[in-house]
C-alpha positions as CSV (number, residue, x, y, z in Angstrom):
1,M,40.9,-7.2,-51.7
2,N,43.1,-5.7,-49.1
3,E,43.0,-6.2,-45.3
4,E,41.2,-2.9,-44.5
5,T,38.3,-3.7,-47.0
6,L,37.9,-7.2,-45.6
7,E,37.8,-5.9,-42.0
8,R,35.1,-3.2,-43.0
9,L,33.0,-5.9,-44.7
10,E,33.3,-8.2,-41.6
11,L,32.2,-5.3,-39.3
12,K,29.3,-4.5,-41.5
13,L,28.2,-8.1,-41.6
14,A,28.5,-8.4,-37.8
15,Y,26.4,-5.3,-37.4
16,M,23.8,-6.5,-39.8
17,E,23.6,-9.9,-38.1
18,R,23.1,-8.2,-34.8
19,A,20.4,-5.9,-36.2
20,N,18.7,-8.9,-37.7
21,Q,18.7,-10.7,-34.4
22,D,17.4,-7.7,-32.5
23,L,14.6,-7.3,-35.0
24,S,13.8,-11.0,-34.7
25,D,13.6,-10.7,-31.0
26,V,11.2,-7.7,-31.3
27,V,8.9,-9.6,-33.7
28,Y,8.9,-12.6,-31.4
29,R,7.9,-10.4,-28.4
30,Q,5.2,-8.7,-30.4
31,Q,3.8,-11.9,-31.6
32,R,3.5,-13.2,-28.0
33,E,1.8,-9.9,-26.9
34,I,-0.6,-10.1,-29.9
35,A,-1.5,-13.7,-28.9
36,A,-2.1,-12.6,-25.3
37,L,-4.3,-9.7,-26.4
38,R,-6.3,-11.9,-28.7
39,D,-7.0,-14.2,-25.8
40,Q,-8.1,-11.3,-23.6
41,I,-10.4,-10.0,-26.4
42,A,-11.9,-13.4,-26.8
43,A,-12.6,-13.6,-23.1
44,L,-14.1,-10.2,-23.1
45,V,-16.3,-11.0,-26.1
46,S,-17.4,-14.2,-24.4
47,R,-18.3,-12.2,-21.2
48,V,-20.3,-9.6,-23.2
49,E,-22.1,-12.3,-25.1
50,S,-23.0,-14.1,-21.9
51,M,-24.3,-10.8,-20.4
52,R,-26.4,-10.2,-23.5
53,T,-28.0,-13.7,-23.5
54,E,-28.7,-13.6,-19.8
55,G,-30.4,-10.3,-19.9
56,Q,-32.1,-8.9,-16.9
57,Q,-35.7,-9.9,-16.2
58,Y,-37.8,-7.2,-14.7
59,T,-41.0,-7.8,-12.8
60,A,-43.9,-5.5,-13.2
61,E,-43.0,-3.8,-9.9
62,Q,-39.5,-3.1,-11.0
63,E,-40.4,-1.8,-14.4
64,R,-40.6,2.0,-14.5
65,P,-43.5,3.6,-16.5
66,P,-42.4,5.2,-19.8
67,H,-43.0,8.7,-18.6
68,Y,-40.1,8.6,-16.0
């Protein structure tokens, strides 16, 4: 193996290590964002469920007749 071939292989390896680290960073950021979004969805689901269970109670005076 000559000097030029060895240098080319070292450059390719350095490039691949850098690309691998960049991809790892992207995956890490995406995982954090997914976790935050899941927390937001859980909070929204909880709010919707609480709104459903509370319901709005109408009195006879507030209730509109069906023909309106």
